[in-house]
N, C-alpha and C positions, 0 to 999 in steps of 0.2 A: 750164529746170530740169534738172539732171543726173538720170540714171536712179536713182542711189543716193538722192538727196534726194527724188525723186518717190516712190520705193518707201517711204521712211520716212514721208513725209507721207501717203501712201495708207493705211499701217498706222495712223497717228495718227487719221485721219478715221474709219476703221472702228472704232477703239477708242472714240472719242468717242460713236459711235452706240450703243455697248453699255454705257455707263456707268450707264444707268438713271436719268438725271437728266431733269427736265422738258424737253420738246422745245424750247421757246423759249429756255431757258437755254443749251443747247449749240448751237443753230442758228447764231448768229454765228460761232462757231469752226469749225463744219462748213463753212459757206459760204466762209469765208476759206481753209480748207484746199483745198477744191475749186477755188476761184478760182486759187490758185497752181499746182495740178496741171495745169489746162487752159490756163494762161497767159492768163487773162482779166484785164480791167482792173477789173471789179466783178462782184458777184454778188448774187442775191436769192433768197428763198424765199417762195412764196405758199401759204398753208394753204387747204384746202378744208373747208367745213362739211358737215353732214349733207345740206344742200340742193344740194350740188355747187358752190356759188358760193364766191367768195373770202371767207374769214373773217378773215384776218389776213395781214400782210406784214412780212417783215424784209428791208430793203434796205441795202446798204452806202452807196449814194448817197442823200443827202437829197432830191435832185431827183425820185426815184421817187415819194415821197409827195406832192410838190407837183404833179406831173403826173397824179396818180391821178384827179382829177375829170374831166380831159380824156379819159382812158382810159375812165372810166365812161360818159361821153356818147357816145363812139364805139362802145362796146358796145351801148348802148341803141338806136342808130339802125341797127345791123346791120353797120356798117363792119368791125369787128374779125372778126366771124364769117365774112364774105365773104373777108377777106384771109387769115386763118390759123386759123380756127376759134375759137369762143368758149371761155372758160375752162371753162364748164360742159360743153361738148362734150368738152374734154380729159379731164375727170374721169369722163366716162361712156364713155370709150374711143373717142370720135369723132375726127374729123379735127383734126390740129394740125401746125404746121410746126416740125420739130425744129431746123432750121438755116436762117436767113434767106438764106443764100447760095443756096439752091435757088429762091428767088423774088426775087432781088435787085432786078431792075428794077421789078417791081410794088411791092416793099417800100419802096424809097426814094422812089417817087412817090406814096406813100399819105399820107393825113391822119394815120394812126397814127404813121408815122415822123416827120412834121413837127411834130406836136403833142404826142407822148408820148416817142418814142425820142430824137430829136435834142436836145430841151431837156435830156435827161439826159447829153448828150455821149457818146452811144452810136451805133454804126453797125452792128455785127454781133452777132447774138444766137443762142444755142443754148438749147434747152429740153429737160428730161427730166422726164417725168411719174412721180411717186412713187405707186405703187399697191400694193394688197394682193392682186392677182390678180383681184379682182372689180370694183373701182372705184378711182379716183384719190383721194388724200388731200392732194395738193400738187404743186407744180411748182418745180423748180430752174431758175434762169435765169442764164446767164453772158453778159456783154457785153464787147465790145472797142470802142475808140474808132475814129474814122475813119482815123487815121494807122496803125492796125494792120491786119494781114492778116486776111481772113475766117477763121472757124473751119472746120476740115476735118471730114469725116465721122468721121475717127479721133478728133478732139477730142470730138465728140458721143458716140461710142462709149465713150470713157473716162469721161465724165460719167455716161452711162447705166449703167455698171458699178457705180455706187455707190447706185443708187436702192433696192435691197433693204436696204442698210445704213441708209439714211436713213429708210426705212419703219420699221425697228426703233426708231430714235430717236423716232419719233412716238408710240410706245406710252406708256401711262401710266407715270409714274415708279415706281420700285420701293419707295421709302420716303421719309419726310420728311427734310428737310435741316436740320441744326442747326449746322453749322460753315461759316462764311463768310469770304471775304477781299475786300479792296477791288479793284474792277475798273478803277480809274483812270478812272472816268466820273462826273464831278460837275459841277454847274452852279448858278447862282443866278438868282433873278428878283426883281423889285420889285413889291410889291402894296400897294394902299391899304387903309384900314381897313374898307372895304366889301367887300373881296375881289376888287376889279377889278385885273387884271394890267396894270401900267403899262409894264413892259418885260420881254420874254421873249426871251432869246437862243436861237439855233438849238439849242445844246447842251441848254438846259433844256427846250425844246419836245420834243426827242427823248427826254430822260429821262422827261418826263411822259407821253409817248405810250406808252412801254412800262410805266410804273407803272400807268397806267389800263387797259392791255391793250386799247387802242383805236387801232389802227394805220391805219385807213382814213379817219377823219374829220379835220376841221380842228382846229388848236390852239384850246383854249378861251380866251375873253377874260376869264373870271373863274375863280377857284379852283374846281376840280372837287370834287364831294362827298368824294372821297378825302382832300382836305387841309382840309376844313372844321373838323375838330376842332382843327387847328393854329391856324386863324384865331380860333376861339372862345377858346382859351387866351390868345392874344396880345391880344385885345380886353380880356379881363379884367385881364391884367397891365398893360395900358396905362391902364386906369381905376383902377389901384391896388387891384384886388380880388384876393382869394386865388384862385390857379389853379395847376394842375400846370405843370411846366416845358414850355416851347414846343418840344417834340420829339415826333416821331411815326415809328414804324417800320411799313412796309407790305410785304407779300410776295405775290407771285403767280408764275406760271410763268416770268416773265422774270428773277426773282431777288428779292433783298432790297433795299428802298429806305429810306434813312435821311433824315429831313427835320428841319431845325432852323430856328427862326424867330428873327430878331433885329430889334427895333424900331429905327427910325432916330431919331437924336437930334433934339429940337426946337431951333429957333434962338431968339434973344432975342425976336424979334417974330413968329415963325411956329410953329405947332404941328407935331408930327411928321407928315410926309406919308404914313407907312405903315411897312412893314417889308420886310426881305429874307428870302427863303426859300432856304436852302442844301439841295440834294439830292445824295445820293451813292448810287450803285449798288454792290451787292456781289454776288459770284458764289460758288457752292459751292466750298469748299476743295478738293474732289476735282477739280473742273475746272481750278483753278489748278495743282494738282500734276500733272495730266495734261499740261498745256501745258509745265510745267517739264521733265518727263521727255523730251518731244519736243525742246524747245529745247536741252537738254544733249547732244543727239546720240546718245541711247541707241537701240539697235536696237529693232525692233518687239517682240520677246520680252522684252527687258530693260525696256522701258517697262511692259509688262503685269505682269511679276514685281515690279518696283519699287513700282508703285502698290498691288498686293495686300499686299506686305510692309509698306509704310508705313501701311496701314490696320489692321495688326495680325493679318493672316492668318498661319497657320503654314505652314511649308514644305510639309507634307503636304497641307494644304488647297489651297494654290496649285497643287500638282502635279495634284490632282484636278480643280480648276477648268479648268486649261489642258490637261488630258489629256496630261501629260508625266511623265517619271520624276522622282522627288524629287531625284535626283542632278543632273538638268538644272537644276532650280530653284536648287539650291545653287551650281552653277557660274555661273549668270547673276548671282546675288547677289554672288558673290565678285568677278566682273568689274566689276559696278557699284560695289561698295565701293572697289575699287582705282581706278577711273576718277574717282569723285567724292570720294575721300579721306574717307570716312565710316566709322563703326565700328558703328552700330546703326540700328534702324528709325526711332528718333526723329530722329536726325541726318539720315537719308536723307529723311524727310518734310519737314524744315525746308529742306533743300537744294532739294528739288523746288518748294516753295512760293516760296522766294526767286527761283529761276530763272523760275518761271511769272509772278510779279508783275513782275519786271524786264522781261520781254518785252512788257509793256503800256506801258512808258514810252517 
């Protein structure tokens, strides 16, 4: 990555961490930004609970979730703690291996590598502990595949430089979210009339994992309680009884989830086998706009000014927020308007949303 692009991406990640959105909502974007900055193949974030243990996981690679039971077993028998320190040790300020290049021979000969890391098509790992100065609240993990060079200490130092910002992103959100946009993440599953899942694609399993906010356990074989209201409505409709439309909206720290149910048609000699559930994830409009400002190539200050302006803030308010002169804000807006060929804040907001949505395709 060029120095200019890295600088813009770094500013973007710092900006994401200060948006005041729920941590799980912005974490996928933060992880992707950091992955590109340190030139990793994939990234993950592990949340810590009050008990210092792993509470939730966001991983770009689906294999991370599949190998989690093996990781849990190796933790239980002490193998992980002996090799690199246990996660709870990390959160308590104890021993951890920041870069597996430092223990490479021991690492590649370990059960942890063969049963957890290698099945994820990873070879090199760096870790940064996100803490508040008293204890850890999570861990950033970046990986490279076997064909790539090991991470350097400079790569780790770069990742480490963002942990204060990521800690800021872990704080409670500033306010409720009312405006949403499509995240381009949708999937379907087939369910019988008793609520048993007959076919669940990897994409629907992932969608359901975040909708339930249960990232550590296995995928359910029956509809979870979250979707039972949808099943009840479909059962009533299937019997010809009055019921509300088979649609359901749920929301948590990962975003907004839209669920729709569609009964399968019965054949001439067979009854309907069940129904299809379509699920769609939506993210805050502010996050989409932030991505758009970054994708359009705006400078760090232009991104900040544009988002504030698109949200309806005045030039004076923006100047106070950013601690700059009002004339500086006016100059940034003039340059943004010229670059994006827009004439007002409404048009600017729409341009950012369109660019942010297009980046997901």
